[in-house]
C-alpha positions in Angstrom: 79.5 152.7 116.5 81.6 154.9 118.9 80.1 155.7 122.3 80.2 159.2 123.7 83.3 160.1 125.8 83.3 161.9 129.0 85.4 165.0 128.1 89.2 165.4 128.1 91.3 163.7 130.7 92.1 165.8 133.7 95.6 166.9 134.7 96.0 164.2 137.4 95.8 161.5 134.7 98.8 162.7 132.8 101.5 160.1 132.7 105.3 160.6 132.6 106.9 158.4 130.0 110.1 156.6 131.2 111.4 154.4 128.4 114.9 154.0 129.8 117.4 151.1 129.9 115.4 148.9 132.4 112.1 149.5 130.5 113.7 148.3 127.3 115.3 145.3 129.1 111.9 144.1 130.3 110.3 144.7 126.8 113.1 142.8 125.0 113.0 140.0 127.5 109.3 139.5 127.2 109.5 139.5 123.4 112.5 137.2 123.3 110.8 134.6 125.5 107.5 135.0 123.6 105.6 136.0 126.7 102.5 138.1 127.1 102.1 140.8 129.7 98.9 142.5 130.8 100.9 145.7 130.8 100.8 145.7 127.0 97.7 143.7 126.3 95.6 145.8 128.6 97.2 149.2 127.7 98.0 149.8 131.4 98.8 153.4 132.1 101.6 152.5 134.5 103.6 150.4 132.1 106.5 152.9 131.8 106.8 153.3 135.6 106.6 149.6 136.4 108.8 148.4 133.6 111.4 151.1 134.4 111.5 149.7 137.9 112.0 146.2 136.5 108.6 144.8 137.3 105.9 143.3 135.1 102.7 141.3 135.3 102.9 138.2 133.2 99.8 137.0 131.4 99.7 133.2 130.8 97.3 130.9 128.8 97.7 132.9 125.6 96.3 136.3 124.6 92.7 135.4 123.5 90.0 135.7 126.2 86.8 133.7 126.0 84.8 136.6 127.5 84.0 140.0 126.2 84.2 142.6 129.0 83.2 146.1 128.1 86.2 147.7 129.7 89.0 145.4 128.7 91.3 145.7 125.6 92.5 142.0 125.6 91.5 140.1 122.4 88.4 138.0 122.7 87.2 134.8 120.9 87.8 131.1 121.1 91.5 130.2 121.6 92.8 128.1 118.7 95.6 126.4 120.6 95.9 124.4 123.9 98.0 125.9 126.7 101.7 126.2 126.0 103.4 123.5 128.0 106.7 125.4 128.1 105.2 128.7 129.1 105.7 128.2 132.9 109.4 127.6 132.4 109.8 130.8 130.3 107.9 132.9 132.8 110.1 131.6 135.6 113.2 132.3 133.5 112.1 135.9 133.0 111.4 136.4 136.7 114.8 135.0 137.6 116.6 137.1 134.9 114.9 140.3 136.2 115.7 139.5 139.8 112.1 140.1 140.8 111.1 140.1 144.5 107.4 139.9 143.7 106.0 138.4 140.5 102.3 138.8 139.5 100.9 136.0 137.3 97.5 136.6 135.6 95.7 135.2 132.6 92.9 135.6 130.1 89.6 133.8 130.9 89.8 130.2 129.5 86.3 128.9 129.7 87.2 126.4 127.0 89.4 124.5 129.5 87.8 122.2 132.1 89.9 123.7 134.9 89.9 127.2 133.6 93.7 127.1 133.4 94.2 126.4 137.1 96.9 123.7 136.5 98.9 126.2 134.4 98.8 128.7 137.2 100.0 126.1 139.6 102.8 124.9 137.3 103.9 128.5 136.8 104.1 129.2 140.6 106.1 126.0 141.0 108.5 126.9 138.2 109.1 130.3 139.8 109.8 128.6 143.2 112.6 126.7 141.5 114.1 129.5 139.4 113.7 132.3 141.9 113.1 130.9 145.4 113.2 134.3 147.1 110.5 135.8 144.9 107.0 136.1 146.3 104.3 135.1 143.8 100.9 136.7 143.4 98.3 134.9 141.2 95.5 137.0 139.7 93.0 134.4 138.4 89.8 134.2 136.5 86.6 133.0 138.4 87.0 129.4 137.3 83.2 129.2 137.0 83.1 125.7 135.4 84.6 124.0 138.4 85.5 126.6 141.0 86.2 124.2 143.9 88.6 121.9 142.0 90.4 124.8 140.3 90.9 126.7 143.6 92.3 123.5 145.2 94.9 123.2 142.4 96.0 126.9 142.6 96.1 127.1 146.4 98.1 123.8 146.7 100.9 125.8 144.9 100.8 128.2 147.9 101.1 131.7 146.4 101.8 134.5 148.7 98.7 136.4 147.4 95.6 134.9 145.8 93.9 137.7 143.8 90.7 137.8 141.8 89.2 141.1 140.6 85.5 141.9 141.1 86.1 144.9 138.8 82.9 146.9 139.5 79.7 147.0 141.5 77.0 144.3 141.0 74.6 146.6 139.2 77.1 147.1 136.3 78.0 143.5 135.7 75.5 143.1 132.8 77.2 145.8 130.8 80.7 145.7 132.1 81.2 142.0 132.7 78.7 139.9 130.6 79.4 136.3 131.1 80.4 136.9 134.7 78.5 137.2 138.0 79.3 139.2 141.1 78.3 136.4 143.4 80.6 134.0 141.6 83.5 136.3 142.0 82.9 137.2 145.6 82.3 133.5 146.3 85.7 132.6 145.0 87.3 135.3 147.2 85.4 134.0 150.2 86.5 130.4 149.5 90.1 131.4 149.2 90.0 133.7 152.2 88.6 130.8 154.3 91.8 128.8 153.5 94.5 131.4 154.2 95.8 129.3 157.1 96.4 126.5 154.6 98.4 128.4 151.9 99.7 131.0 154.4 99.0 133.9 152.2 96.6 136.8 151.7 93.7 137.5 149.4 93.1 140.6 147.2 90.7 142.2 144.8 90.4 145.3 142.6 87.6 147.6 141.5 87.4 150.4 138.9 85.6 153.7 139.6 84.1 155.9 136.9 81.9 153.4 135.1 78.6 154.9 136.5 78.5 153.4 140.0 77.0 155.4 142.9 78.7 156.1 146.2 76.3 153.9 148.1 77.1 151.0 145.7 80.9 151.5 146.2 80.4 151.4 150.0 78.2 148.3 149.9 80.5 146.5 147.5 83.6 147.2 149.6 81.7 146.0 152.7 80.7 142.7 151.0 84.3 142.2 149.9 85.8 142.8 153.3 83.1 140.6 154.9 84.3 137.8 152.5 87.7 138.0 154.3 89.7 139.8 151.6 92.8 141.5 152.9 93.8 143.9 150.1 91.7 146.2 147.9 92.9 148.4 145.0 90.7 151.2 143.6 91.5 153.0 140.3 90.0 155.1 137.6 88.4 153.3 134.6 90.1 154.6 131.4 88.5 153.8 128.1 90.9 151.8 125.9 89.2 152.5 122.5 86.1 154.3 121.3 84.3 150.9 121.0 84.6 150.2 124.8 82.4 151.5 127.6 82.5 155.3 128.0 83.9 156.9 131.1 80.9 158.1 133.2 83.1 160.4 135.3 86.7 161.1 136.3 87.1 160.6 140.0 89.2 163.2 141.7 92.3 162.1 143.8 90.6 163.4 147.0 87.7 161.0 146.6 90.1 158.1 146.0 91.8 159.1 149.3 88.5 159.1 151.1 87.7 155.6 149.8 91.2 154.5 150.9 90.5 155.7 154.5 87.1 154.2 154.5 88.4 150.8 153.4 90.9 150.8 156.2 88.1 151.7 158.6 86.1 148.7 157.3 89.0 146.4 158.1 91.0 145.9 155.0 94.7 145.3 155.8 95.8 147.4 152.9 94.0 149.7 150.4 95.8 151.1 147.3 93.6 153.9 145.9 94.2 156.5 143.2 93.4 157.5 139.7 96.2 155.5 138.0 96.1 152.5 140.4 95.7 149.1 138.9 95.5 145.7 140.7 99.2 145.1 140.1 100.4 148.6 140.7 103.0 148.6 143.6 101.9 144.9 144.1 105.1 144.2 146.1 103.8 146.5 148.8 100.3 144.9 149.1 100.9 142.3 151.8 99.5 143.6 155.0 102.0 143.7 157.9 104.7 141.2 157.8 105.0 138.8 154.8 102.7 135.8 155.4 105.4 133.3 154.5 
């Protein structure tokens, strides 16, 4: 059954298509190397801009997620195959071929794996270090809820420039938006990673969507809890409904409100806040390291 929608999209959510030479180069390269990108799997509104600038967020560990989040368009179910042992090499080849200065590596949730896929994240970072030694690497991981401590050790030992995990929304909306996940688990992972920044010499980051039904006081409280956990970078963007079967949009947040939250986040102590209707966690990711690069 289709859920009711929140009216037509406002003018500030209109997207300029840019399917030029560089866009097509990224698309053909990803297809040729049999790679998944969250840009396509998640129907990201910035795909044309980012790909036309020669950047992409690679999604490892397959394209089937073991969780069923109400906002996400990635396929869900039980993955039928083990992790692809050659995937790390192919991602690194793509990063080198595109000449990326900042690569983002994310994944589906793999609760079927004992380490949640942490070892594949680590091997992908290591492969990029060899193929493109001047490229900064950002990992956007699941919560590794089966064995968070062990998984975090494996990922941080690869020393990514940014360790990222998205809280996605305020705690009160987890039951509908993120069934199978817990806010405390997510913020706990960010706190644990932030406490080890001196070890991997990097930054920590998270993202939250607005427009799912959260209240202003909840946004404020959630941002405070995240910055208190030691997180450096926060991104805020508008939730956009992928299909009629996904959660409806509760409201479209005006650009002026996003700007107010950006300023408030900086006042709270975040090193960088990227906030706007079309912002996603990997949007302008190469600019998200506060101050000078950590490495």
